[in-house]
C-alpha positions in Angstrom: 0.0 0.0 0.0 1.5 3.3 -1.1 1.1 6.2 1.2 2.3 9.8 1.2 6.1 9.6 2.0 5.6 12.4 4.5 3.8 9.9 6.8 6.0 8.0 9.3 5.3 4.3 9.7 5.2 2.0 12.7 8.3 -0.2 12.8 9.2 -3.3 14.8 6.1 -3.2 16.9 3.4 -5.7 17.7 0.0 -4.4 18.5 -2.8 -6.4 19.9 -6.2 -4.7 19.9 -9.2 -6.2 21.4 -12.4 -5.1 19.7 -15.7 -6.2 20.9 -18.3 -6.5 18.2 -21.7 -8.1 18.5 -20.7 -9.4 22.0 -17.6 -11.3 20.8 -14.0 -10.4 21.6 -11.8 -10.4 18.5 -8.0 -10.1 18.8 -6.4 -8.3 15.9 -2.7 -9.0 15.7 -0.6 -6.6 13.6 3.0 -7.9 13.4 6.4 -6.4 13.0 7.1 -3.9 10.2 3.5 -2.9 9.9 3.4 -0.6 6.9 -0.3 -0.5 6.2 -1.3 2.3 8.5 0.1 5.8 8.2 1.8 7.0 11.4 -0.1 10.3 11.2 -3.4 8.5 11.3 -2.5 7.3 14.8 -0.7 10.5 15.5 1.6 9.0 18.2 4.5 11.1 19.4 7.0 8.5 20.5 6.5 5.0 21.8 3.2 3.4 22.0 3.2 3.5 25.8 3.5 7.3 25.8 0.4 9.5 26.2 -1.4 10.2 23.0 -1.0 13.6 21.5 -4.3 15.0 20.1 -4.4 17.4 17.2 -4.9 21.0 17.9 -6.6 23.3 15.4 -3.4 24.2 13.5 -2.1 20.7 13.2 -5.6 19.5 12.0 -5.7 22.3 9.4 -2.2 21.5 8.2 -3.0 17.8 7.9 -6.3 18.3 6.1 -4.7 20.6 3.6 -1.9 18.1 3.0 -4.4 15.3 2.5 -6.5 17.5 0.1 -3.4 18.4 -1.9 -2.5 14.8 -2.4 -6.1 13.7 -3.2 -7.7 16.5 -5.1 -9.5 14.0 -7.3 -11.8 12.9 -4.5 -11.7 15.7 -1.9 -12.5 19.4 -1.5 -11.6 21.6 1.4 -14.3 24.2 2.2 -14.4 26.9 4.8 -18.1 27.1 5.8 -17.6 30.1 8.1 -15.4 31.7 10.7 -15.5 31.7 14.4 -15.7 34.8 16.6 -11.8 34.7 16.8 -11.5 34.3 13.0 -10.7 30.6 12.7 -12.1 28.9 9.6 -14.6 26.1 10.2 -13.2 23.5 7.8 -15.3 20.9 6.0 -13.9 18.1 3.9 -16.0 16.8 1.1 -15.2 13.3 -0.1 -16.7 12.3 -3.4 -15.6 11.0 -6.8 -16.6 14.4 -8.3 -15.8 16.7 -5.4 -16.3 20.0 -7.3 -19.7 19.0 -8.6 -23.0 19.0 -6.7 -24.3 15.7 -8.0 -27.2 15.4 -5.6 -26.1 12.0 -4.5 -27.2 10.7 -1.1 -24.9 12.3 1.5 -24.0 12.0 5.1 -22.8 14.7 7.5 -20.2 13.9 10.2 -19.5 16.5 12.9 -17.1 16.7 15.8 -16.2 19.2 18.5 -19.4 21.0 19.1 -17.8 20.9 22.6 -14.2 21.9 22.3 -13.0 19.8 25.3 -14.3 16.6 23.8 -11.1 15.7 21.8 -12.1 12.2 20.7 -15.0 13.7 18.8 -12.7 15.3 16.3 -9.8 12.9 16.5 -11.9 10.1 15.2 -13.0 12.2 12.2 -9.4 13.2 11.3 -8.6 9.5 11.4 -11.5 8.7 9.2 -10.7 11.3 6.5 -7.1 10.2 6.5 -8.0 6.5 6.1 -10.6 7.1 3.3 -8.4 9.3 1.2 -5.3 7.1 1.6 -7.3 3.9 0.9 -9.5 5.0 -2.0 -8.5 3.3 -5.2 -6.2 0.7 -3.7 -6.5 -2.9 -4.6 -8.0 -5.3 -2.1 -5.3 -6.4 0.3 -4.8 -9.6 2.3 -3.8 -7.8 5.5 -3.9 -10.8 7.8 -2.0 -13.3 5.7 -4.7 -15.9 5.6 -4.9 -16.1 1.8 -8.3 -14.3 1.8 -8.9 -10.8 0.7 -11.4 -8.8 2.7 -13.5 -11.9 3.6 -15.8 -9.8 5.7 -17.5 -6.5 5.2 -16.6 -3.3 7.1 -19.9 -3.4 9.0 -18.7 -6.3 11.2 -20.5 -9.2 9.5 -18.9 -12.6 9.8 -20.2 -13.7 6.5 -18.0 -16.8 6.1 -18.8 -18.1 9.6 -15.1 -18.4 10.6 -15.6 -16.5 13.8 -13.5 -13.6 12.6 -14.4 -10.1 11.6 -12.0 -8.7 9.0 -10.1 -5.8 10.4 -9.6 -4.1 7.0 -12.6 -2.8 5.2 -13.0 -3.9 1.6 -11.0 -1.4 -0.5 -13.3 -2.0 -3.5 -16.5 -1.5 -1.5 -15.0 1.7 0.1 -14.4 3.0 -3.4 -18.0 2.2 -4.5 -19.4 4.0 -1.5 -17.3 7.1 -2.2 -18.3 7.0 -5.9 -22.0 6.6 -5.1 -22.4 9.1 -2.3 -21.1 12.3 -0.9 -19.4 12.5 2.6 -19.2 15.8 4.4 -17.0 16.0 7.4 -16.6 18.9 9.9 -14.0 17.6 12.4 -14.1 20.8 14.5 -17.4 22.7 14.6 -15.9 24.7 17.5 -12.3 25.5 16.8 -12.1 28.3 19.4 -13.3 25.9 22.0 -10.7 23.4 21.0 -8.0 26.0 21.3 -9.1 27.0 24.8 -9.8 23.3 25.7 -13.3 24.1 27.0 -16.9 23.2 26.2 -18.3 26.4 24.8 -17.1 28.7 22.0 -15.3 31.9 22.9 -17.6 34.7 21.8 -18.1 37.3 24.5 -21.4 37.6 26.4 -22.9 40.8 27.6 -25.3 39.3 30.1 -27.6 36.4 29.5 -29.9 38.6 27.3 -27.2 40.9 25.8 -28.3 43.8 27.9 -25.1 44.6 29.7 -22.6 47.3 28.8 -19.6 45.1 29.5 -18.4 41.6 29.0 -19.8 39.3 31.7 -18.5 35.9 30.4 -17.4 34.0 27.3 -18.9 31.3 25.3 -22.2 29.6 24.3 -22.9 25.9 24.3 -23.2 25.3 20.6 -25.2 22.2 21.1 -27.9 24.2 22.8 -28.0 27.0 20.1 -29.8 25.2 17.2 -33.3 26.5 16.5 -35.8 23.6 16.8 -38.3 24.4 19.6 -35.6 26.7 21.1 -38.2 28.8 22.9 -40.0 25.8 24.6 -38.2 26.3 27.9 -40.0 29.7 28.4 -43.3 27.8 28.3 -42.1 24.9 30.5 -39.3 26.5 32.6 -39.3 23.8 35.4 -39.2 20.9 32.9 -36.2 22.2 31.0 -34.0 23.6 33.8 -34.2 27.1 32.6 -31.6 28.5 35.1 -28.9 26.2 33.7 -29.4 27.4 30.1 -30.1 31.1 30.8 -27.1 31.9 33.0 -24.4 33.1 30.6 -21.7 31.7 33.0 -23.2 28.2 32.8 -21.5 25.6 30.7 -24.9 24.9 29.1 -25.7 28.6 28.3 -27.5 28.5 25.0 -27.1 32.1 23.8 -29.3 35.1 23.4 -31.4 33.6 20.6 -31.3 30.5 18.2 -28.4 30.5 15.8 -26.8 33.5 17.6 -23.4 31.9 17.1 -21.2 31.9 14.0 -20.6 28.2 14.2 -24.2 27.1 14.4 -25.1 29.5 11.6 -22.3 28.1 9.4 -23.6 24.5 10.0 -27.2 25.4 9.3 -26.4 27.4 6.2 -24.4 24.5 4.8 -27.2 22.0 5.6 -29.9 24.2 4.1 -27.9 24.4 0.9 -27.3 20.6 0.7 -30.7 18.9 0.8 -29.2 15.6 -0.3 -28.0 14.9 3.3 -29.8 11.8 4.6 -27.9 10.9 7.8 -25.9 12.8 10.3 -23.6 11.7 13.1 -22.5 14.2 15.7 -19.6 12.9 17.7 -19.2 13.8 21.4 -17.5 12.2 24.4 -18.1 10.3 26.6 -20.2 7.3 27.8 -20.3 4.9 24.8 -23.9 5.4 23.9 -25.9 6.2 20.7 -28.8 8.7 20.9 -31.3 10.1 18.5 -34.3 12.6 18.7 -36.1 13.7 20.5 -33.8 15.1 23.1 -36.5 17.2 24.6 -39.5 14.9 24.7 -40.6 11.4 25.6 -42.6 11.1 22.4 -41.4 8.8 19.6 -40.2 10.4 16.5 -42.2 9.6 13.3 -39.3 7.5 12.0 -38.7 5.7 15.3 -38.4 2.2 13.7 -35.9 3.4 11.1 -33.8 5.2 13.8 -33.8 2.1 15.9 -32.9 -0.1 12.9 -29.9 2.0 12.0 -28.9 2.6 15.6 -28.9 -1.2 16.3 -26.7 -1.8 13.3 -24.3 0.9 14.5 -24.3 -0.7 17.9 -23.3 -4.0 16.3 -20.2 -2.3 14.9 -19.1 -0.3 18.0 -20.7 -2.3 20.8 -22.2 1.0 22.2 -25.6 1.1 23.9 -28.5 2.4 21.8 -30.6 4.7 24.0 -34.0 4.2 22.5 -35.7 5.6 25.7 -33.1 7.9 27.1 -30.8 7.0 30.0 -33.4 5.2 32.1 -36.4 5.0 29.9 -38.5 7.5 28.0 -40.2 8.6 31.2 -36.8 10.1 32.1 -36.6 12.2 29.0 -38.3 15.3 30.4 -35.9 16.7 31.2 -33.2 14.7 29.7 -29.5 15.7 29.9 -30.3 18.9 31.8 -33.1 19.8 29.4 -31.4 19.3 26.0 -33.2 21.7 23.7 -31.2 23.4 20.9 -29.3 20.3 19.9 -28.0 19.7 16.4 -29.9 16.4 16.1 -33.2 17.9 17.0 -32.8 20.6 14.4 -31.4 18.4 11.7 -34.3 16.0 12.1 -37.1 18.3 13.2 -36.5 21.0 10.6 -34.6 19.2 7.8 -35.8 15.6 8.0 -32.2 14.2 8.4 -31.8 11.1 10.4 -29.5 12.4 13.1 -27.6 10.6 15.8 -25.4 11.6 18.6 -22.4 9.3 19.2 -20.9 9.5 22.7 -17.4 8.0 22.3 -15.2 6.4 25.0 -15.5 5.7 28.7 -13.8 8.9 29.6 -13.8 12.4 28.1 -10.2 12.4 26.8 -8.4 9.0 27.0 -4.7 9.3 26.7 -3.8 5.6 26.0 -2.9 5.3 22.3 -4.4 1.8 22.2 -7.7 3.2 23.3 -7.5 6.1 20.8 -6.8 3.7 18.0 -9.7 1.4 19.1 -12.4 4.1 19.0 -11.0 5.7 15.8 -10.9 2.3 14.0 -14.3 1.2 15.1 -15.9 4.3 13.8 -14.4 4.0 10.3 -16.8 1.1 10.0 -19.6 3.1 11.5 -19.2 6.0 9.2 -18.9 3.7 6.1 -22.0 1.9 7.2 -24.1 5.1 7.4 -22.8 6.2 4.1 -23.8 3.0 2.5 -27.2 3.1 4.4 -27.9 6.6 3.0 -28.0 5.1 -0.5 -31.3 3.4 0.3 -33.1 6.2 2.1 
């Protein structure tokens, strides 16, 4: 497999990863002189027992531009807007005709609505890197068993050998890229990433913008989308109004819906791309999968379809699908401190997009490189599955 020579490679290492899929533990053994995975995908700085070094905004931007420049035939770098502090919000489009709007079924993948949730964007940088570097390669017998990609990327043991192939089919990956469009925004909130905190970094002038001086900084972007944004004023006790009105709160939702550059950038892009069928918004942590509604105990109109897709995702990453909130739908009001203004509510409620929240990891920012590789690798399969699933919606 030929990769950009700027990428370093693993040398003389043996990695054993345990990935649990569909309730079975599979051991993936990658032997000495592994040359199939670019060093920059894993982004280790030193030995594997060192702490993992996550990207910051600048290193992500540099890596994405390098990938784009090496793969202009299937990618496009787009700035969909700028943050309050002037950082571009980068979107990578992956498609066989990236400069054309073909109207093919599309998916939207987003990370770092909350800037301190580093796995949310790291997994997407990994995904972009893997797809661009793998597209167009011949199928590869990466485990030396004489079989080429005997199982699909979605974790199906289709030959009943008890093994799930650790390498997605290169040919099927190419077909998915050729037949769909993949939009990836690794960092919705670059300013928050730079400050390593949850909110963005726009100044607040009181909770309602009625003060003459700055009282705090930042809005929780995942409380700033417009669907039923005003409902807490009608049901203040149900939706914990004090937590979302206080501008110093980590859940402060802003003066009005879409008050922030970042949420307006996302909404403008989505409105102008009506071919988007499925969206995954990555967060951390708790290893769960959620879907609308985040403000109500009512089923969504497409409940069965959400559950079907969510269950298939769960088979790939072994995460728990929350079909009824944390403890059942009776607990949804309020759920997660009154979660109104989320991206998934707006994407589904206003745009009809099947939108999921993916809460990665068992801790907010794991530093073990093996853990980082594990969650990144699992979600290559998840993202490819939803891209393929979008073709039939």
